[in-house]
C-alpha positions as a Markdown table, in Angstrom:
| # | Residue | x | y | z |
|---|---|---|---|---|
| 1 | Unk | 7.2 | 77.1 | -128.8 |
| 2 | Unk | 6.7 | 76.9 | -125.0 |
| 3 | Unk | 3.9 | 74.7 | -123.9 |
| 4 | Unk | 2.0 | 77.5 | -122.3 |
| 5 | Unk | 1.6 | 79.3 | -125.6 |
| 6 | Unk | 0.3 | 76.3 | -127.3 |
| 7 | Unk | -3.3 | 76.3 | -128.3 |
| 8 | Unk | -4.9 | 72.9 | -127.9 |
| 9 | Unk | -7.7 | 71.4 | -130.2 |
| 10 | Unk | -10.9 | 70.3 | -129.3 |
| 11 | Unk | -11.4 | 66.6 | -130.1 |
| 12 | Unk | -14.2 | 64.2 | -129.6 |
| 13 | Unk | -13.9 | 60.5 | -128.6 |
| 14 | Unk | -15.0 | 58.5 | -131.7 |
| 15 | Unk | -14.4 | 55.0 | -130.5 |
| 16 | Unk | -13.0 | 53.5 | -127.4 |
| 17 | Unk | -11.6 | 50.2 | -126.1 |
| 18 | Unk | -11.1 | 51.0 | -122.3 |
| 19 | Unk | -10.0 | 47.5 | -121.3 |
| 20 | Unk | -7.0 | 47.8 | -124.0 |
| 21 | Unk | -6.5 | 51.4 | -123.0 |
| 22 | Unk | -6.9 | 52.4 | -126.7 |
| 23 | Unk | -9.2 | 55.1 | -128.1 |
| 24 | Unk | -10.0 | 56.8 | -131.6 |
| 25 | Unk | -10.3 | 60.6 | -131.5 |
| 26 | Unk | -11.5 | 63.0 | -134.2 |
| 27 | Unk | -11.0 | 66.7 | -134.5 |
| 28 | Unk | -9.6 | 69.7 | -136.4 |
| 29 | Unk | -5.8 | 70.3 | -135.5 |
| 30 | Unk | -4.0 | 73.3 | -136.7 |
| 31 | Unk | -0.7 | 73.0 | -138.8 |
| 32 | Unk | 1.1 | 74.9 | -136.1 |
| 33 | Unk | 0.2 | 72.3 | -133.5 |
| 34 | Unk | 1.4 | 69.6 | -135.6 |
| 35 | Unk | 4.5 | 71.0 | -137.0 |
| 36 | Unk | 7.6 | 70.1 | -134.9 |
| 37 | Unk | 5.4 | 67.3 | -133.0 |
| 38 | Unk | 4.8 | 64.7 | -135.6 |
| 39 | Unk | 7.1 | 62.2 | -137.0 |
| 40 | Unk | 7.5 | 61.1 | -140.5 |
| 41 | Unk | 9.6 | 57.9 | -141.1 |
| 42 | Unk | 9.8 | 55.7 | -144.1 |
| 43 | Unk | 10.4 | 52.1 | -144.6 |
| 44 | Unk | 13.7 | 51.1 | -146.5 |
| 45 | Unk | 15.8 | 48.2 | -147.1 |
| 46 | Unk | 18.0 | 49.3 | -144.2 |
| 47 | Unk | 15.2 | 50.2 | -141.8 |
| 48 | Unk | 12.1 | 48.1 | -141.5 |
| 49 | Unk | 10.7 | 49.4 | -138.3 |
| 50 | Unk | 8.3 | 51.7 | -140.1 |
| 51 | Unk | 5.7 | 51.2 | -142.6 |
| 52 | Unk | 5.4 | 54.5 | -144.6 |
| 53 | Unk | 6.2 | 54.9 | -148.3 |
| 54 | Unk | 9.0 | 57.2 | -148.9 |
| 55 | Unk | 8.1 | 60.8 | -149.8 |
| 56 | Unk | 7.5 | 61.5 | -153.4 |
| 57 | Unk | 8.9 | 65.0 | -154.1 |
| 58 | Unk | 6.9 | 65.6 | -157.2 |
| 59 | Unk | 3.7 | 64.9 | -155.1 |
| 60 | Unk | 4.7 | 67.2 | -152.3 |
| 61 | Unk | 5.3 | 69.9 | -155.0 |
| 62 | Unk | 2.0 | 69.2 | -156.6 |
| 63 | Unk | 0.1 | 69.5 | -153.2 |
| 64 | Unk | 2.1 | 72.8 | -152.4 |
| 65 | Unk | 0.9 | 74.2 | -155.8 |
| 66 | Unk | -2.6 | 73.0 | -155.2 |
| 67 | Unk | -2.6 | 75.0 | -151.7 |
| 68 | Unk | -1.6 | 78.2 | -153.5 |
| 69 | Unk | -4.3 | 77.9 | -156.0 |
| 70 | Unk | -6.8 | 77.3 | -153.2 |
| 71 | Unk | -5.5 | 80.4 | -151.3 |
| 72 | Unk | -5.8 | 82.5 | -154.3 |
| 73 | Unk | -9.3 | 81.2 | -154.9 |
| 74 | Unk | -10.1 | 82.0 | -151.4 |
| 75 | Unk | -8.9 | 85.4 | -151.5 |
| 76 | Unk | -11.3 | 86.0 | -154.4 |
| 77 | Unk | -14.2 | 84.6 | -152.5 |
| 78 | Unk | -13.8 | 81.1 | -153.8 |
| 79 | Unk | -13.4 | 77.7 | -152.1 |
| 80 | Unk | -11.2 | 77.2 | -149.1 |
| 81 | Unk | -8.4 | 74.7 | -149.0 |
| 82 | Unk | -9.9 | 71.2 | -148.5 |
| 83 | Unk | -8.2 | 67.8 | -148.1 |
| 84 | Unk | -11.2 | 65.2 | -148.5 |
| 85 | Unk | -9.5 | 62.6 | -146.3 |
| 86 | Unk | -8.4 | 62.8 | -142.6 |
| 87 | Unk | -4.9 | 62.7 | -141.7 |
| 88 | Unk | -4.3 | 59.6 | -139.4 |
| 89 | Unk | -2.1 | 60.2 | -136.3 |
| 90 | Unk | -0.9 | 57.7 | -133.7 |
| 91 | Unk | 0.3 | 58.6 | -130.3 |
| 92 | Unk | 0.7 | 57.2 | -126.8 |
| 93 | Unk | -1.7 | 58.1 | -124.0 |
| 94 | Unk | 0.0 | 61.0 | -122.3 |
| 95 | Unk | -3.2 | 62.5 | -121.1 |
| 96 | Unk | -4.6 | 62.1 | -117.6 |
| 97 | Unk | -8.0 | 63.1 | -118.8 |
| 98 | Unk | -10.6 | 60.4 | -117.8 |
| 99 | Unk | -12.8 | 61.4 | -120.7 |
| 100 | Unk | -10.3 | 60.0 | -123.3 |
| 101 | Unk | -12.0 | 56.6 | -123.1 |
| 102 | Unk | -15.6 | 57.9 | -123.0 |
| 103 | Unk | -17.3 | 57.9 | -126.4 |
| 104 | Unk | -18.9 | 61.2 | -127.3 |
| 105 | Unk | -16.8 | 63.1 | -124.9 |
| 106 | Unk | -15.0 | 66.3 | -126.0 |
| 107 | Unk | -11.8 | 67.9 | -124.4 |
| 108 | Unk | -8.8 | 69.8 | -125.2 |
| 109 | Unk | -6.0 | 67.6 | -126.7 |
| 110 | Unk | -2.3 | 68.5 | -126.7 |
| 111 | Unk | -0.5 | 66.6 | -129.6 |
| 112 | Unk | 2.4 | 64.7 | -127.9 |
| 113 | Unk | 5.9 | 65.0 | -129.4 |
| 114 | Unk | 7.0 | 62.2 | -131.8 |
| 115 | Unk | 3.3 | 61.4 | -132.8 |
| 116 | Unk | 3.4 | 59.4 | -135.9 |
| 117 | Unk | 1.7 | 60.3 | -139.1 |
| 118 | Unk | 0.1 | 56.9 | -140.2 |
| 119 | Unk | -1.4 | 58.3 | -143.4 |
| 120 | Unk | -1.3 | 61.8 | -144.7 |
| 121 | Unk | 2.5 | 62.4 | -144.9 |
| 122 | Unk | 2.2 | 63.9 | -148.4 |
| 123 | Unk | -0.5 | 66.3 | -147.4 |
| 124 | Unk | 1.4 | 67.4 | -144.3 |
| 125 | Unk | 4.7 | 67.7 | -146.2 |
| 126 | Unk | 3.2 | 69.8 | -148.9 |
| 127 | Unk | 1.8 | 72.3 | -146.4 |
| 128 | Unk | 5.1 | 72.3 | -144.5 |
| 129 | Unk | 7.1 | 72.8 | -147.7 |
| 130 | Unk | 5.0 | 75.6 | -148.8 |
| 131 | Unk | 5.3 | 77.3 | -145.4 |
| 132 | Unk | 8.9 | 76.9 | -145.1 |
| 133 | Unk | 9.5 | 78.3 | -148.7 |
| 134 | Unk | 7.1 | 81.2 | -148.0 |
| 135 | Unk | 9.2 | 82.0 | -144.9 |
| 136 | Unk | 12.4 | 82.4 | -146.9 |
| 137 | Unk | 11.1 | 84.4 | -149.9 |
| 138 | Unk | 8.7 | 87.2 | -150.7 |
| 139 | Unk | 6.5 | 85.0 | -153.0 |
| 140 | Unk | 6.0 | 81.4 | -153.8 |
| 141 | Unk | 4.7 | 80.2 | -157.3 |
| 142 | Unk | 4.0 | 84.0 | -158.0 |
| 143 | Unk | 1.8 | 84.4 | -154.8 |
| 144 | Unk | 2.5 | 86.7 | -152.0 |
| 145 | Unk | 4.4 | 84.8 | -149.1 |
| 146 | Unk | 2.8 | 87.0 | -146.2 |
| 147 | Unk | -0.6 | 85.8 | -147.4 |
| 148 | Unk | 0.5 | 82.1 | -147.6 |
| 149 | Unk | 2.1 | 82.2 | -144.2 |
| 150 | Unk | -1.1 | 83.8 | -142.7 |
| 151 | Unk | -3.3 | 81.2 | -144.3 |
| 152 | Unk | -1.3 | 78.2 | -143.3 |
| 153 | Unk | -0.9 | 79.3 | -139.7 |
| 154 | Unk | -4.7 | 79.4 | -139.4 |
| 155 | Unk | -5.1 | 76.2 | -141.4 |
| 156 | Unk | -6.6 | 73.1 | -139.6 |
| 157 | Unk | -6.2 | 69.5 | -140.7 |
| 158 | Unk | -9.2 | 67.1 | -140.2 |
| 159 | Unk | -7.4 | 64.3 | -138.0 |
| 160 | Unk | -8.2 | 61.0 | -136.7 |
| 161 | Unk | -6.0 | 60.2 | -133.8 |
| 162 | Unk | -5.1 | 56.7 | -132.8 |
| 163 | Unk | -4.3 | 56.5 | -129.1 |
| 164 | Unk | -2.1 | 53.7 | -127.7 |
| 165 | Unk | -2.2 | 51.6 | -131.2 |
| 166 | Unk | 0.9 | 49.7 | -131.4 |
| 167 | Unk | 3.1 | 49.5 | -134.7 |
| 168 | Unk | 1.3 | 46.4 | -136.0 |
| 169 | Unk | -2.1 | 48.0 | -135.7 |
| 170 | Unk | -0.9 | 51.0 | -137.3 |
| 171 | Unk | 0.4 | 49.2 | -140.2 |
| 172 | Unk | -2.7 | 47.3 | -140.6 |
| 173 | Unk | -4.6 | 50.7 | -140.8 |
| 174 | Unk | -2.1 | 52.2 | -143.2 |
| 175 | Unk | -2.3 | 49.2 | -145.5 |
| 176 | Unk | -6.2 | 49.1 | -145.4 |
| 177 | Unk | -6.5 | 52.8 | -146.2 |
| 178 | Unk | -4.0 | 52.8 | -149.0 |
| 179 | Unk | -5.2 | 49.5 | -150.7 |
| 180 | Unk | -8.5 | 50.9 | -150.8 |
| 181 | Unk | -7.3 | 54.1 | -152.5 |
| 182 | Unk | -3.9 | 54.8 | -154.1 |
| 183 | Unk | -2.4 | 51.6 | -155.3 |
| 184 | Unk | 0.7 | 50.5 | -153.1 |
| 185 | Unk | 3.3 | 48.0 | -154.4 |
| 186 | Unk | 2.7 | 44.8 | -153.3 |
| 187 | Unk | 6.2 | 44.3 | -152.0 |
| 188 | Unk | 5.6 | 47.1 | -149.5 |
| 189 | Unk | 2.3 | 45.5 | -148.5 |
| 190 | Unk | 4.0 | 42.3 | -147.7 |
| 191 | Unk | 6.9 | 44.0 | -145.9 |
| 192 | Unk | 4.3 | 45.8 | -143.7 |
| 193 | Unk | 2.3 | 42.6 | -142.9 |
| 194 | Unk | 5.5 | 40.6 | -142.5 |
| 195 | Unk | 6.2 | 42.0 | -139.1 |
| 196 | Unk | 6.0 | 39.7 | -136.1 |
| 197 | Unk | 2.7 | 39.7 | -134.1 |
| 198 | Unk | 2.0 | 38.4 | -130.7 |
| 199 | Unk | 1.3 | 34.9 | -130.7 |
| 200 | Unk | -2.1 | 35.3 | -128.8 |
| 201 | Unk | -3.3 | 37.3 | -132.0 |
| 202 | Unk | -2.4 | 34.5 | -134.3 |
| 203 | Unk | -5.8 | 33.0 | -134.7 |
| 204 | Unk | -7.6 | 36.5 | -135.1 |
| 205 | Unk | -5.7 | 37.2 | -138.4 |
| 206 | Unk | -5.3 | 33.6 | -139.9 |
| 207 | Unk | -3.5 | 34.9 | -143.1 |
| 208 | Unk | -1.1 | 36.8 | -141.0 |
| 209 | Unk | 0.8 | 33.6 | -140.1 |
| 210 | Unk | 1.3 | 32.6 | -143.7 |
| 211 | Unk | 2.4 | 36.2 | -144.7 |
| 212 | Unk | 4.7 | 36.4 | -141.7 |
| 213 | Unk | 6.4 | 33.2 | -142.5 |
| 214 | Unk | 6.5 | 33.8 | -146.3 |
| 215 | Unk | 8.1 | 37.1 | -145.6 |
| 216 | Unk | 10.7 | 35.6 | -143.4 |
| 217 | Unk | 11.7 | 33.2 | -146.0 |
| 218 | Unk | 12.2 | 35.8 | -148.6 |
| 219 | Unk | 14.3 | 37.9 | -146.2 |
| 220 | Unk | 16.3 | 34.7 | -145.4 |
| 221 | Unk | 16.9 | 34.1 | -149.1 |
| 222 | Unk | 18.0 | 37.6 | -149.7 |
| 223 | Unk | 20.2 | 38.1 | -146.8 |
| 224 | Unk | 21.6 | 34.8 | -145.4 |
| 225 | Unk | 25.4 | 34.4 | -146.3 |
| 226 | Unk | 24.7 | 30.7 | -147.3 |
| 227 | Unk | 21.7 | 31.5 | -149.5 |
| 228 | Unk | 22.2 | 30.7 | -153.2 |
| 229 | Unk | 19.7 | 33.5 | -154.0 |
| 230 | Unk | 21.5 | 36.2 | -151.9 |
| 231 | Unk | 21.1 | 39.6 | -153.5 |
| 232 | Unk | 18.8 | 38.4 | -156.2 |
| 233 | Unk | 15.5 | 39.7 | -154.6 |
| 234 | Unk | 14.0 | 43.2 | -155.4 |
| 235 | Unk | 13.2 | 44.2 | -151.8 |
| 236 | Unk | 10.2 | 46.6 | -151.5 |
| 237 | Unk | 9.7 | 45.8 | -155.2 |
| 238 | Unk | 12.6 | 47.9 | -156.6 |
| 239 | Unk | 16.4 | 48.0 | -156.8 |
| 240 | Unk | 18.7 | 45.4 | -158.2 |
| 241 | Unk | 17.5 | 41.8 | -158.3 |
| 242 | Unk | 15.8 | 39.2 | -160.6 |
| 243 | Unk | 12.3 | 38.8 | -158.8 |
| 244 | Unk | 10.3 | 41.1 | -156.6 |
| 245 | Unk | 9.7 | 40.5 | -152.9 |
| 246 | Unk | 6.0 | 40.2 | -153.4 |
| 247 | Unk | 6.3 | 37.5 | -156.1 |
| 248 | Unk | 8.3 | 35.4 | -153.8 |
| 249 | Unk | 5.9 | 35.9 | -150.8 |
| 250 | Unk | 3.1 | 34.7 | -152.9 |
| 251 | Unk | 4.9 | 31.8 | -154.2 |
| 252 | Unk | 5.8 | 30.5 | -150.8 |
| 253 | Unk | 2.4 | 31.2 | -149.2 |
| 254 | Unk | 1.0 | 28.4 | -151.6 |
| 255 | Unk | 3.2 | 26.0 | -149.7 |
| 256 | Unk | 2.0 | 27.5 | -146.3 |
| 257 | Unk | -1.7 | 27.2 | -147.2 |
| 258 | Unk | -4.0 | 24.6 | -145.4 |
| 259 | Unk | -3.0 | 22.0 | -148.2 |
| 260 | Unk | 0.5 | 23.1 | -148.7 |
| 261 | Unk | 3.7 | 21.1 | -147.8 |
| 262 | Unk | 4.5 | 23.7 | -145.0 |
| 263 | Unk | 0.9 | 23.9 | -143.4 |
| 264 | Unk | 2.4 | 22.3 | -140.2 |
| 265 | Unk | 4.8 | 24.9 | -139.9 |
| 266 | Unk | 1.9 | 27.7 | -139.7 |
| 267 | Unk | 0.4 | 25.4 | -136.9 |
| 268 | Unk | 3.8 | 25.3 | -135.1 |
| 269 | Unk | 4.1 | 28.9 | -135.2 |
| 270 | Unk | 0.7 | 29.4 | -133.6 |
| 271 | Unk | 1.7 | 27.2 | -130.6 |
| 272 | Unk | 5.2 | 28.8 | -130.4 |
| 273 | Unk | 6.9 | 25.5 | -131.5 |
| 274 | Unk | 10.2 | 26.7 | -132.7 |
| 275 | Unk | 10.4 | 23.6 | -135.1 |
| 276 | Unk | 8.6 | 25.7 | -137.5 |
| 277 | Unk | 11.8 | 27.1 | -138.6 |
| 278 | Unk | 12.6 | 23.8 | -140.4 |
| 279 | Unk | 11.0 | 25.4 | -143.5 |
| 280 | Unk | 14.1 | 27.9 | -143.5 |
| 281 | Unk | 16.5 | 24.9 | -143.5 |
| 282 | Unk | 14.6 | 23.0 | -146.2 |
| 283 | Unk | 14.5 | 26.2 | -148.5 |
| 284 | Unk | 18.2 | 27.1 | -148.2 |
| 285 | Unk | 18.9 | 23.4 | -149.0 |
| 286 | Unk | 16.7 | 23.4 | -152.0 |
| 287 | Unk | 18.1 | 26.4 | -153.6 |
| 288 | Unk | 21.6 | 25.2 | -152.9 |
| 289 | Unk | 20.7 | 22.1 | -154.9 |
| 290 | Unk | 19.1 | 24.0 | -157.6 |
| 291 | Unk | 22.4 | 26.2 | -157.9 |
| 292 | Unk | 24.5 | 23.0 | -158.1 |
| 293 | Unk | 22.1 | 21.4 | -160.6 |
| 294 | Unk | 22.3 | 24.4 | -162.9 |
| 295 | Unk | 25.8 | 25.7 | -162.1 |
| 296 | Unk | 26.6 | 26.3 | -165.6 |
| 297 | Unk | 23.8 | 29.0 | -166.0 |
| 298 | Unk | 23.4 | 30.1 | -162.3 |
| 299 | Unk | 24.7 | 33.6 | -162.0 |
| 300 | Unk | 27.4 | 34.3 | -159.5 |
| 301 | Unk | 26.1 | 37.9 | -158.9 |
| 302 | Unk | 23.1 | 40.1 | -159.9 |
| 303 | Unk | 23.8 | 41.3 | -163.5 |
| 304 | Unk | 22.0 | 43.8 | -165.5 |
| 305 | Unk | 20.8 | 41.3 | -168.0 |
| 306 | Unk | 20.5 | 37.5 | -166.7 |
| 307 | Unk | 21.8 | 35.0 | -169.1 |
| 308 | Unk | 18.8 | 32.7 | -168.7 |
| 309 | Unk | 15.2 | 32.8 | -167.4 |
| 310 | Unk | 16.3 | 30.5 | -164.5 |
| 311 | Unk | 16.5 | 33.3 | -161.8 |
| 312 | Unk | 13.7 | 35.4 | -163.5 |
| 313 | Unk | 9.9 | 35.2 | -162.6 |
| 314 | Unk | 9.2 | 32.3 | -165.0 |
| 315 | Unk | 12.2 | 30.1 | -163.8 |
| 316 | Unk | 12.0 | 30.8 | -160.1 |
| 317 | Unk | 8.0 | 30.3 | -160.1 |
| 318 | Unk | 8.5 | 26.9 | -161.7 |
| 319 | Unk | 11.2 | 25.9 | -159.4 |
| 320 | Unk | 9.4 | 26.9 | -156.2 |
| 321 | Unk | 6.4 | 24.8 | -157.6 |
| 322 | Unk | 8.7 | 21.8 | -158.0 |
| 323 | Unk | 9.7 | 22.0 | -154.4 |
| 324 | Unk | 6.2 | 20.5 | -153.5 |
| 325 | Unk | 6.9 | 17.5 | -155.7 |
| 326 | Unk | 10.5 | 17.1 | -154.3 |
| 327 | Unk | 9.2 | 17.5 | -150.6 |
| 328 | Unk | 6.6 | 14.7 | -151.1 |
| 329 | Unk | 9.3 | 12.3 | -152.6 |
| 330 | Unk | 11.5 | 12.8 | -149.5 |
| 331 | Unk | 11.5 | 9.7 | -147.1 |
| 332 | Unk | 9.3 | 10.4 | -144.1 |
| 333 | Unk | 12.2 | 9.5 | -141.7 |
| 334 | Unk | 14.3 | 12.2 | -143.4 |
| 335 | Unk | 11.3 | 14.9 | -143.2 |
| 336 | Unk | 10.9 | 14.1 | -139.4 |
| 337 | Unk | 14.7 | 14.4 | -138.8 |
| 338 | Unk | 14.6 | 17.8 | -140.8 |
| 339 | Unk | 11.6 | 19.0 | -138.6 |
| 340 | Unk | 13.4 | 18.2 | -135.3 |
| 341 | Unk | 16.9 | 18.8 | -136.0 |
| 342 | Unk | 16.8 | 21.3 | -138.9 |
| 343 | Unk | 20.0 | 23.1 | -138.4 |
| 344 | Unk | 22.3 | 20.2 | -137.8 |
| 345 | Unk | 25.1 | 20.5 | -140.4 |
| 346 | Unk | 24.8 | 16.9 | -141.1 |
| 347 | Unk | 21.0 | 17.0 | -141.8 |
| 348 | Unk | 21.5 | 20.1 | -143.7 |
| 349 | Unk | 24.0 | 18.4 | -146.0 |
| 350 | Unk | 21.8 | 15.4 | -146.2 |
| 351 | Unk | 18.8 | 17.4 | -147.4 |
| 352 | Unk | 20.9 | 19.2 | -150.0 |
| 353 | Unk | 22.1 | 15.7 | -151.3 |
| 354 | Unk | 18.5 | 14.5 | -151.6 |
| 355 | Unk | 17.3 | 17.5 | -153.5 |
| 356 | Unk | 20.4 | 17.4 | -155.8 |
| 357 | Unk | 19.7 | 13.7 | -156.7 |
| 358 | Unk | 15.9 | 14.6 | -157.3 |
| 359 | Unk | 16.9 | 17.4 | -159.7 |
| 360 | Unk | 19.7 | 15.5 | -161.3 |
| 361 | Unk | 17.6 | 14.4 | -164.4 |
| 362 | Unk | 17.2 | 18.1 | -165.1 |
| 363 | Unk | 20.9 | 18.9 | -165.4 |
| 364 | Unk | 21.4 | 18.1 | -169.2 |
| 365 | Unk | 18.3 | 20.2 | -170.0 |
| 366 | Unk | 19.1 | 23.4 | -168.1 |
| 367 | Unk | 20.3 | 25.4 | -171.0 |
| 368 | Unk | 17.3 | 24.4 | -173.1 |
| 369 | Unk | 14.6 | 24.9 | -170.5 |
| 370 | Unk | 15.9 | 28.1 | -169.4 |
| 371 | Unk | 17.2 | 29.7 | -172.6 |
| 372 | Unk | 16.5 | 33.4 | -173.0 |
| 373 | Unk | 15.2 | 32.8 | -176.4 |
| 374 | Unk | 13.7 | 29.4 | -175.7 |
| 375 | Unk | 10.1 | 28.1 | -175.4 |
| 376 | Unk | 9.6 | 29.4 | -171.8 |
| 377 | Unk | 11.0 | 32.9 | -172.3 |
| 378 | Unk | 7.9 | 34.3 | -174.0 |
| 379 | Unk | 6.2 | 35.6 | -170.9 |
| 380 | Unk | 6.3 | 35.7 | -167.1 |
| 381 | Unk | 2.8 | 34.8 | -166.1 |
| 382 | Unk | 1.4 | 32.1 | -164.1 |
| 383 | Unk | 0.6 | 30.0 | -167.2 |
| 384 | Unk | 4.3 | 30.2 | -168.6 |
| 385 | Unk | 5.5 | 29.1 | -165.0 |
| 386 | Unk | 3.2 | 26.3 | -164.8 |
| 387 | Unk | 4.2 | 25.1 | -168.3 |
| 388 | Unk | 7.9 | 25.1 | -167.4 |
| 389 | Unk | 7.0 | 23.3 | -164.0 |
| 390 | Unk | 5.1 | 20.6 | -165.9 |
| 391 | Unk | 7.9 | 20.1 | -168.4 |
| 392 | Unk | 10.4 | 19.7 | -165.6 |
| 393 | Unk | 8.0 | 17.1 | -163.8 |
| 394 | Unk | 7.7 | 15.1 | -167.1 |
| 395 | Unk | 11.5 | 15.0 | -167.4 |
| 396 | Unk | 12.0 | 13.9 | -163.8 |
| 397 | Unk | 9.4 | 11.3 | -164.2 |
| 398 | Unk | 11.1 | 9.5 | -167.2 |
| 399 | Unk | 13.9 | 8.7 | -164.9 |
């Protein structure tokens, strides 16, 4: 549609941060104004630049049917189509209107191309799907297509529009909205919050530093060619793998907490000290030692059914807990060398050797400790993980 034919919506400035050139607008925006101008994008294992969940076709179809029912009821004098929550949009500031930063001001707003739908993708997709189907047939779900098209072309969404909000800020809003409403899988949550943030924001969101580092460690374990755990993580909480992304993030965050063995890495990140990356070196070395210690039961690749609980939630949780004890036993000089010269091949080999020697007492007990029908295979909760961890500590302590 040519720009001169576009009918712009009236919006009001709901909130404004002029010094940051950001504002929040509110208004009713027609489907025709949004169609062709908004962008839907989804976070996948291959593309992590966005934060939306993938479209669920059954949900889109259900919304389309709901719209038809509302149209039918409206034709009989009943209720109009209503979506109780606003669609949240995000766009850059392409307007030269000075009122865009003045709270309470109203003005005409032209939706920029490539505007992102932060929240409401299923609602918009349901309307769009119905409109497209009605445009190609005489009836949809038993209702006259001309009536559907006329109704949708006049329908307006209640919209909240974020102007000049960056991807991280959009992701925060998306996660906050969805965690207070429909449950989102935790792996998606940590994938969203695991994106990098500006260092000057690091103290405003303390937990973000821990989530960021924990997420980076999970990605490293899953993707690094030298990782003993490569391919074993269910990224975004689905697909092949033994343990979920969210489980590993939460396990690593315990070591990154203020009392954890990696708390100094969080502080290093805050001051842009690149030595924080020593934790990646230590983790890769530790899992290399775990694989060596339990090589008879360590899977070579992801199988449909693991042969032990070693790489399942119970085993991995206990192994990660044991890392704290192993780290504490490492000589101070070796710890300092690891922190200042982490990716030296010599230091890496030395770290693997230390962890292998620490874990060596467990080697004869591997098949018993991690047996599929053994003592620690009766559950996957925190209690069972802790029991296995305590047993391994006891065995190591006897040597």
